[in-house]
C-alpha positions as CSV (number, residue, x, y, z in Angstrom):
1,M,-14.3,10.7,19.1
2,D,-16.1,7.7,20.5
3,R,-15.6,4.2,19.0
4,K,-18.9,4.0,17.3
5,V,-18.5,7.3,15.4
6,F,-14.9,6.3,14.6
7,D,-16.0,2.9,13.2
8,N,-18.8,4.5,11.2
9,E,-16.6,7.1,9.6
10,L,-13.8,4.6,8.8
11,D,-16.4,2.3,7.4
12,T,-17.6,5.1,5.1
13,L,-14.0,5.7,3.9
14,L,-13.4,1.9,3.3
15,T,-16.7,1.5,1.5
16,K,-15.8,4.5,-0.8
17,A,-12.4,2.9,-1.5
18,E,-14.0,-0.5,-2.3
19,F,-16.5,1.2,-4.6
20,L,-13.7,2.9,-6.6
21,I,-12.1,-0.4,-7.6
22,P,-13.2,-1.3,-11.1
23,E,-15.0,-4.6,-11.7
24,E,-12.4,-5.8,-14.1
25,N,-8.6,-5.5,-14.5
26,L,-7.9,-2.5,-16.8
27,P,-4.9,-2.4,-19.2
28,D,-2.0,-0.1,-18.3
29,L,-2.4,3.4,-19.8
30,P,0.4,4.7,-22.2
31,F,3.6,6.0,-20.7
32,M,3.7,9.6,-19.3
33,D,5.6,12.2,-21.3
34,L,7.5,13.4,-18.3
35,A,8.3,9.9,-17.0
36,P,8.8,7.6,-20.0
37,D,9.0,4.5,-17.9
38,V,5.9,5.2,-15.9
39,H,2.4,4.5,-17.1
40,D,-0.2,7.3,-16.7
41,W,-2.8,7.0,-14.0
42,Y,-6.5,6.3,-14.3
43,M,-8.6,8.8,-12.4
44,F,-9.9,6.1,-10.1
45,E,-6.2,5.4,-9.1
46,H,-5.8,9.0,-8.0
47,E,-9.1,8.9,-6.1
48,L,-8.4,5.6,-4.4
49,W,-4.9,6.8,-3.4
50,E,-6.5,9.9,-1.8
51,V,-9.0,7.8,0.2
52,G,-6.0,5.8,1.6
53,E,-4.4,9.1,2.5
54,D,-7.7,10.3,4.1
55,I,-7.7,7.2,6.2
56,R,-4.1,7.8,7.3
57,Q,-5.0,11.3,8.3
58,F,-8.2,10.2,10.1
59,L,-6.2,7.6,12.1
60,L,-3.6,10.2,13.1
61,E,-6.2,12.6,14.2
62,N,-8.4,10.2,16.2
63,K,-5.8,7.9,17.8
64,N,-8.1,4.9,17.7
65,K,-6.7,1.5,16.6
66,L,-8.1,-0.4,13.7
67,N,-10.1,-3.5,14.6
68,V,-9.4,-6.9,12.8
69,S,-12.2,-6.4,10.4
70,Q,-10.9,-3.0,9.3
71,I,-7.4,-4.2,8.9
72,E,-8.6,-7.1,6.8
73,R,-10.6,-4.8,4.5
74,I,-7.4,-2.7,4.1
75,V,-5.4,-5.8,3.3
76,K,-8.0,-6.9,0.8
77,I,-7.7,-3.6,-1.0
78,C,-3.9,-4.0,-1.0
79,L,-4.2,-7.4,-2.6
80,D,-6.8,-6.4,-5.3
81,K,-4.7,-5.8,-8.4
82,R,-7.6,-4.2,-10.2
83,A,-7.0,-1.2,-7.9
84,K,-3.6,-0.7,-9.6
85,R,-1.5,2.1,-8.1
86,G,-4.4,3.4,-6.0
87,R,-3.3,0.6,-3.5
88,Q,-0.1,2.4,-2.7
89,S,-1.5,4.5,0.2
90,F,-3.3,1.4,1.5
91,V,-0.1,-0.7,1.6
92,M,1.6,2.2,3.5
93,L,-1.2,2.2,6.1
94,L,0.2,-1.2,7.2
95,G,3.7,0.1,7.9
96,K,3.7,-0.4,11.6
97,K,5.0,-3.2,13.8
98,M,1.5,-4.0,15.1
99,F,0.6,-5.1,11.5
100,S,3.6,-7.5,11.1
101,K,1.3,-10.5,11.1
102,Y,0.1,-9.4,7.7
103,A,3.7,-9.3,6.2
104,E,3.3,-12.6,4.4
105,Q,0.3,-11.2,2.5
106,I,2.0,-7.9,1.7
107,V,5.2,-9.5,0.5
108,S,3.1,-11.5,-2.0
109,L,2.9,-8.1,-3.9
110,I,6.7,-7.7,-4.1
111,D,6.7,-8.4,-7.9
112,D,3.8,-6.0,-8.6
113,D,5.2,-2.9,-10.3
114,D,2.3,-0.8,-9.0
115,V,3.3,-1.2,-5.3
116,D,6.7,-2.8,-5.1
117,G,8.4,0.2,-3.5
118,Q,5.6,0.6,-1.0
119,V,5.8,-3.1,-0.1
120,I,9.5,-2.8,0.7
121,D,9.0,0.3,2.8
122,T,6.1,-1.3,4.6
123,L,8.0,-4.5,5.4
124,Y,10.8,-2.4,6.8
125,K,8.5,-0.4,9.0
126,M,6.7,-3.6,10.1
127,G,10.0,-5.0,11.3
128,A,9.2,-8.0,9.0
129,T,12.4,-10.0,8.8
130,G,13.2,-12.9,6.5
131,Y,12.5,-11.2,3.1
132,A,16.0,-10.1,2.2
133,D,16.3,-12.6,-0.6
134,L,13.1,-11.3,-2.2
135,I,14.1,-7.7,-1.7
136,E,17.8,-8.0,-2.9
137,P,17.0,-7.8,-6.6
138,F,15.5,-4.3,-6.0
139,L,19.0,-3.0,-5.2
140,S,19.4,-2.5,-8.9
141,H,15.9,-1.2,-9.6
142,N,15.6,1.6,-12.2
143,R,14.0,4.0,-9.6
144,T,16.4,5.5,-7.1
145,W,13.9,5.6,-4.2
146,I,13.1,1.9,-4.6
147,R,16.8,1.0,-4.6
148,N,17.2,3.1,-1.5
149,E,14.2,1.3,0.2
150,A,15.7,-2.0,-0.7
151,K,19.2,-0.9,0.6
152,R,17.6,0.2,3.9
153,Y,15.8,-3.1,4.4
154,I,18.9,-5.2,3.5
155,Q,21.1,-3.2,5.8
156,K,18.8,-3.7,8.8
157,Y,17.4,-7.2,8.2
158,K,19.9,-9.3,6.3
């Protein structure tokens, strides 16, 4: 796929994602019956998450690299708390060493329950050192997978 077609298709996906983000911050939904410590998801969160996954698949299939503008749009989606858990797949898109210069922006989300585990995983994959003190409290998180991500980061980077 040539660069122009790649950029156009990726732009379409990013625009779709940006459009899905509500204009105002919505309250958390009630807790799920099957996971009493997890809030239910809004439909837009599912749709936004899927767009992030579509972008991941698109990048894998086409082997083109993101340009700075595209990366910055992804980071902007990650930082937009109105997008709630739909941001998870976008945070994970940045889990490569080539995106480590964005680690400071991503770590700013460490206390955001909607993406905290994905932030830790992404910082680990970025090779972003220097955040062990911020991640250490997650060693006692109530979700096992987040505890495991914190442990993996601490073991490698502390």
